[in-house]
C-alpha positions as CSV (number, residue, x, y, z in Angstrom):
1,M,-108.0,79.1,26.8
2,R,-107.3,82.2,29.0
3,T,-110.5,83.7,27.7
4,I,-112.5,80.7,28.7
5,V,-111.0,80.6,32.2
6,I,-111.7,84.3,32.7
7,M,-115.3,83.9,31.4
8,L,-115.9,80.9,33.7
9,L,-114.8,82.9,36.8
10,V,-117.2,85.6,35.8
11,I,-120.0,83.1,35.3
12,V,-119.4,81.3,38.7
13,C,-119.2,84.6,40.6
14,C,-122.3,86.0,39.1
15,S,-124.3,82.8,39.4
16,C,-123.6,82.5,43.1
17,H,-125.8,85.5,43.8
18,K,-129.0,84.4,45.5
19,N,-132.2,86.4,45.4
20,D,-133.4,86.7,49.0
21,Q,-136.8,87.9,48.0
22,P,-139.7,85.3,47.9
23,A,-140.3,84.0,44.3
24,P,-143.3,85.8,42.8
25,E,-146.0,83.6,41.5
26,I,-147.0,83.6,37.8
27,P,-149.6,86.4,37.5
28,G,-153.1,84.9,37.4
29,Q,-151.7,81.4,37.7
30,E,-154.1,78.9,39.0
31,T,-153.2,75.5,40.4
32,G,-155.0,72.3,39.3
33,T,-155.2,68.7,40.1
34,F,-153.9,65.7,38.2
35,E,-157.4,64.4,37.9
36,E,-158.9,67.5,36.2
37,A,-155.8,67.7,34.0
38,N,-156.1,64.1,32.9
39,I,-152.6,63.3,34.0
40,D,-151.8,60.0,35.7
41,K,-150.7,61.0,39.1
42,T,-149.3,57.6,40.0
43,K,-146.9,57.7,37.1
44,I,-145.6,61.2,37.8
45,L,-145.1,60.4,41.5
46,Q,-143.3,57.2,40.6
47,L,-141.0,59.2,38.4
48,E,-140.5,61.6,41.3
49,N,-139.5,58.7,43.6
50,E,-137.1,57.4,40.9
51,I,-135.4,60.9,40.6
52,N,-135.1,61.1,44.4
53,S,-133.6,57.7,44.5
54,G,-130.8,58.7,42.0
55,K,-132.1,56.8,39.0
56,Y,-132.4,60.0,37.0
57,N,-130.4,63.2,37.2
58,V,-133.4,65.5,36.7
59,H,-133.3,68.9,38.5
60,S,-136.8,70.2,38.0
61,L,-140.1,69.2,36.5
62,I,-143.1,71.4,35.9
63,L,-146.4,70.5,34.3
64,L,-149.1,72.9,33.2
65,R,-152.3,72.2,31.5
66,K,-155.1,74.6,30.5
67,N,-153.1,77.3,32.1
68,K,-153.1,75.6,35.5
69,L,-150.0,74.6,37.3
70,I,-150.4,70.8,38.0
71,Y,-147.0,69.9,39.2
72,E,-143.8,71.7,40.2
73,H,-140.9,69.9,41.9
74,Y,-137.2,70.4,42.3
75,F,-134.5,67.9,43.0
76,T,-130.9,67.6,44.2
77,G,-128.5,66.4,41.5
78,E,-125.1,66.7,39.8
79,D,-124.9,69.9,37.9
80,A,-122.6,72.2,35.9
81,V,-122.2,75.9,35.3
82,F,-121.1,75.9,31.6
83,P,-118.8,74.1,31.2
84,N,-117.5,73.2,34.7
85,P,-119.1,70.6,36.9
86,V,-120.2,72.0,40.3
87,G,-121.1,68.8,42.1
88,K,-124.4,67.9,43.7
89,V,-126.7,70.9,43.9
90,P,-130.0,71.2,45.8
91,H,-132.2,72.9,43.3
92,T,-135.1,75.1,44.4
93,R,-137.7,77.4,42.7
94,D,-135.2,80.3,43.0
95,S,-132.3,78.4,41.5
96,L,-130.9,79.7,38.2
97,H,-130.2,76.8,35.9
98,D,-128.2,76.5,32.7
99,C,-130.5,76.7,29.8
100,R,-127.9,75.9,27.2
101,S,-129.5,75.9,23.8
102,V,-132.9,76.9,25.1
103,T,-131.2,80.3,24.8
104,K,-131.5,79.9,21.0
105,S,-135.3,80.1,21.3
106,I,-135.0,83.2,23.4
107,V,-132.8,84.8,20.7
108,S,-135.5,83.8,18.2
109,A,-138.1,85.6,20.3
110,C,-135.9,88.7,20.3
111,I,-135.8,88.6,16.5
112,G,-139.6,88.5,16.5
113,L,-139.7,91.5,18.8
114,A,-137.3,93.5,16.7
115,L,-139.3,92.6,13.6
116,M,-142.6,93.7,15.3
117,Q,-140.9,97.0,16.3
118,G,-139.9,97.6,12.7
119,K,-136.2,97.5,13.6
120,I,-135.8,94.6,11.2
121,K,-137.6,95.2,8.0
122,S,-138.0,91.6,6.8
123,L,-136.9,88.0,7.5
124,D,-135.8,87.9,3.9
125,D,-133.3,90.7,4.4
126,K,-129.8,89.6,3.4
127,I,-127.7,89.2,6.5
128,F,-124.7,91.1,5.1
129,D,-126.9,94.2,5.1
130,Y,-126.4,94.1,8.9
131,F,-122.7,93.4,8.7
132,P,-121.3,96.0,6.3
133,S,-117.8,95.7,7.7
134,Y,-117.7,92.0,6.8
135,K,-118.9,92.5,3.1
136,Q,-115.7,90.9,1.9
137,Y,-117.3,87.5,2.8
138,A,-120.5,88.1,0.8
139,T,-119.5,86.1,-2.2
140,G,-121.3,83.3,-4.1
141,D,-124.1,81.6,-2.2
142,K,-123.1,83.3,1.0
143,A,-124.3,86.6,-0.4
144,D,-127.9,85.3,-0.5
145,I,-128.1,84.2,3.2
146,T,-131.1,85.8,4.9
147,I,-132.3,86.1,8.4
148,R,-134.9,83.4,7.7
149,H,-132.1,81.0,6.8
150,L,-130.3,81.7,10.1
151,L,-133.6,81.0,12.0
152,T,-134.1,77.7,10.3
153,Q,-130.5,76.6,10.6
154,S,-130.2,76.4,6.8
155,S,-127.6,79.1,6.1
156,G,-125.4,76.6,4.2
157,L,-122.3,77.6,6.2
158,D,-119.8,74.9,7.1
159,W,-120.3,74.1,10.8
160,N,-119.6,71.1,12.9
161,E,-121.5,70.6,16.2
162,R,-121.9,66.9,15.6
163,V,-118.9,66.2,17.8
164,S,-118.7,66.7,21.6
165,Y,-118.4,70.2,22.9
166,A,-115.3,69.0,24.7
167,D,-113.8,68.3,21.3
168,P,-111.5,71.1,20.1
169,T,-112.8,70.6,16.6
170,N,-116.4,71.6,17.7
171,S,-117.3,74.7,15.8
172,E,-119.1,76.4,18.7
173,R,-116.1,75.8,21.0
174,Q,-113.9,77.4,18.3
175,M,-116.2,80.3,18.0
176,L,-116.1,80.8,21.8
177,E,-112.4,81.0,21.7
178,A,-112.2,83.2,18.6
179,K,-111.0,86.8,18.9
180,D,-114.0,87.9,16.8
181,P,-116.8,85.4,16.8
182,T,-118.8,87.2,14.1
183,D,-115.8,87.1,11.8
184,F,-115.3,83.4,12.7
185,V,-118.8,82.6,11.5
186,L,-119.0,84.8,8.4
187,Q,-115.7,83.6,7.0
188,S,-116.9,80.0,7.0
189,K,-117.1,78.5,3.6
190,S,-120.5,77.8,2.0
191,I,-121.2,74.1,1.5
192,A,-124.9,74.3,0.5
193,K,-127.3,76.7,-1.0
194,P,-129.1,78.8,1.6
195,G,-132.4,77.2,2.6
196,A,-131.5,73.8,1.2
197,V,-129.9,71.8,4.1
198,F,-130.4,71.8,7.8
199,N,-127.2,72.1,9.8
200,Y,-127.4,72.8,13.5
201,S,-125.2,75.8,14.2
202,G,-124.6,78.0,17.2
203,G,-122.9,80.3,14.7
204,N,-126.3,81.0,13.0
205,T,-127.7,81.9,16.4
206,H,-124.7,84.2,17.2
207,L,-125.5,86.1,14.0
208,L,-129.1,86.4,14.9
209,G,-128.2,87.9,18.3
210,Q,-125.8,90.3,16.6
211,I,-128.6,91.3,14.2
212,V,-130.8,92.1,17.2
213,E,-128.1,94.3,18.7
214,R,-127.2,96.0,15.4
215,S,-130.8,96.8,14.4
216,T,-132.0,98.0,17.9
217,G,-128.8,99.6,19.2
218,M,-129.2,97.6,22.5
219,N,-127.2,94.7,23.8
220,I,-129.4,91.6,23.7
221,R,-129.5,91.2,27.5
222,E,-131.1,94.6,27.9
223,F,-133.3,94.2,24.9
224,A,-134.6,90.8,26.1
225,K,-135.0,92.2,29.7
226,R,-137.0,95.2,28.6
227,Y,-139.3,93.7,25.9
228,L,-139.6,90.1,26.9
229,F,-138.6,89.3,30.4
230,Q,-140.0,92.3,32.3
231,P,-143.5,92.0,30.8
232,L,-143.5,88.4,31.8
233,G,-142.3,89.2,35.4
234,I,-138.9,87.6,34.9
235,T,-136.4,89.6,37.0
236,N,-133.8,87.0,38.0
237,F,-131.7,85.7,35.1
238,F,-128.1,85.7,34.0
239,W,-126.8,85.9,30.4
240,T,-123.2,84.9,30.0
241,T,-120.9,87.4,28.3
242,R,-117.4,87.0,27.2
243,P,-114.7,89.3,28.8
244,D,-115.0,91.5,25.8
245,G,-118.7,92.0,26.5
246,I,-120.1,89.9,23.7
247,A,-123.1,87.9,24.9
248,W,-123.0,84.2,24.4
249,M,-126.0,83.8,22.1
250,P,-126.2,80.1,21.5
251,S,-126.3,78.8,25.0
252,G,-125.5,81.5,27.6
253,L,-128.7,82.0,29.6
254,R,-129.3,80.8,33.1
255,M,-133.0,81.1,34.3
256,R,-135.4,79.7,36.9
257,P,-137.4,76.8,35.5
258,I,-140.6,78.5,36.6
259,D,-139.6,81.5,34.3
260,M,-138.9,79.1,31.5
261,A,-142.5,78.0,32.0
262,K,-143.6,81.6,31.4
263,I,-141.9,81.6,28.0
264,G,-143.8,78.4,27.1
265,R,-147.1,79.8,28.3
266,L,-146.5,82.9,26.2
267,Y,-146.1,80.8,23.1
268,L,-149.1,78.6,23.9
269,Q,-151.2,81.7,24.3
270,Q,-150.2,82.9,20.8
271,G,-148.0,85.7,22.1
272,Q,-150.5,87.1,24.6
273,W,-149.7,87.8,28.2
274,Q,-152.2,89.5,30.6
275,G,-154.1,91.0,27.7
276,Q,-151.0,92.4,26.0
277,Q,-149.8,91.0,22.6
278,L,-146.1,90.7,23.4
279,L,-145.4,88.8,20.2
280,P,-147.5,88.6,17.1
281,A,-149.6,85.4,16.8
282,S,-148.2,85.0,13.3
283,W,-144.7,85.0,14.6
284,I,-145.5,82.2,17.2
285,A,-147.1,80.1,14.4
286,Q,-144.0,80.5,12.2
287,S,-141.6,79.9,15.0
288,T,-143.1,76.6,16.0
289,H,-144.0,75.3,12.6
290,W,-142.1,72.4,11.1
291,T,-140.4,74.3,8.3
292,I,-137.4,72.1,7.5
293,N,-136.5,68.5,8.2
294,S,-133.7,68.2,10.7
295,S,-130.8,65.8,10.7
296,E,-132.6,63.9,13.5
297,T,-135.0,61.2,12.3
298,G,-138.6,62.2,13.1
299,W,-137.7,65.8,14.0
300,G,-138.2,69.1,12.2
301,Y,-137.2,72.6,12.9
302,G,-138.9,76.0,13.0
303,F,-137.4,79.3,14.0
304,Q,-134.8,78.0,16.6
305,F,-137.4,75.6,17.9
306,W,-137.4,71.8,17.4
307,C,-140.7,70.2,16.1
308,N,-142.0,66.7,16.6
309,R,-145.2,64.8,16.2
310,P,-145.4,62.2,19.0
311,Q,-148.2,59.9,19.8
312,I,-149.9,61.0,23.1
313,A,-153.0,59.4,24.5
314,G,-153.6,57.6,21.2
315,Q,-153.4,60.6,18.9
316,Q,-150.6,62.2,17.0
317,V,-150.0,65.8,18.0
318,D,-147.7,68.6,17.1
319,M,-145.1,69.4,19.7
320,A,-142.6,72.3,19.7
321,Q,-139.6,72.3,21.9
322,A,-136.9,74.7,23.1
323,V,-134.1,72.2,23.9
324,G,-130.7,72.6,25.5
325,N,-127.8,70.2,26.0
326,G,-128.1,68.1,29.2
327,G,-131.9,67.8,29.3
328,Q,-133.1,71.4,29.4
329,M,-136.5,71.7,27.7
330,I,-139.7,73.7,27.3
331,C,-142.2,71.4,25.5
332,M,-145.4,72.9,24.1
333,I,-148.3,70.8,22.8
334,P,-151.0,73.3,21.7
335,A,-153.7,70.7,20.8
336,M,-153.6,69.5,24.4
337,D,-152.9,72.9,26.0
338,L,-150.1,71.2,27.7
339,E,-146.6,72.5,28.7
340,I,-143.7,70.5,30.2
341,V,-140.6,72.1,31.6
342,M,-137.6,70.0,32.6
343,T,-134.0,70.8,33.6
344,A,-131.4,68.1,34.1
345,G,-127.7,67.4,34.4
346,Y,-127.0,65.1,31.4
347,Y,-124.6,67.5,29.8
348,N,-122.8,66.1,26.7
349,D,-124.6,62.7,27.1
350,E,-125.2,61.6,23.5
351,T,-127.7,58.9,24.5
352,D,-130.1,61.8,25.4
353,P,-131.7,60.2,28.6
354,A,-133.7,63.3,29.2
355,N,-135.7,62.8,26.0
356,D,-136.2,59.1,27.0
357,I,-137.7,60.4,30.3
358,L,-139.9,62.8,28.5
359,V,-141.2,60.2,26.0
360,K,-141.4,57.1,28.3
361,E,-142.2,58.5,31.7
362,I,-144.0,61.8,31.2
363,L,-145.9,61.7,27.9
364,T,-147.2,58.3,28.7
365,A,-148.8,59.8,31.8
366,I,-150.9,62.2,29.7
367,K,-154.5,61.0,29.1
């Protein structure tokens, strides 16, 4: 518990820093109208009014279509800096916001970068090759776990994130409090053959982040900054670290929503940014491809991205999402060249009102 308190003090102190410089625009970003984007302006403005009236606790909403910024708005709402409530906060373009498990998708991108650089040889590498000091746990099915299994949340390791994060039996909370989080994950018993069963696990993501660090010799914050964030013009972010310096891989990022939109645009552009191939197109395709059925009806999972096939404007389309607890999301719909970014304050709300807002209020406005 003392570890958590110290960590929270660090987070709150760091997150209070305000960048006094004007927010840079997305390079080459054009603005567009609702009409040319075929988005129902009346529905979106009605949603805006409902958020302002307090019906919804949404903090930001950004819509881009065909690489044009159609709508960008910020709202005042009840918020938290993981995991403490901070009251009603007036959000702006420069505000850093908890990304929660959107962080998992960023860790996935870092794996793709390390693979592209040749630091990681193959996604089918056995993970214990990267953890030689934990070889005592490489027994039975566990010895066959690969990086690919971690990416698709199918390592087969026993893990319980199906209970509230406020519950002391929640495995991610236990990992947060563990003296050695890597040991905590790797000592977990195997309950399924690797690749056979989806089981959502921040422990898998922690191992992915550790693999990035062990293969590149850089901490993940600096690696992401140099090879992902800086090329995208993302300069203002915060990655939570424990007092012992270990970055919180599953949910520790705080970013500006407009910078989250850059991540989505990078994926919609098949890894290209301003003429540079930051990530291979093949990596983007694999990451956002429905690879395994999740435990949620109607949802699949790629490489730390959720996948769905909603009906939009009378057609079924593929949608990939980076999703975080409380209503944080980057939604990408390639067939419509459409991106939706939302942040909200519905932390630990199991009814998932943010997804209802997406499906009933936003996607129904797309023509």
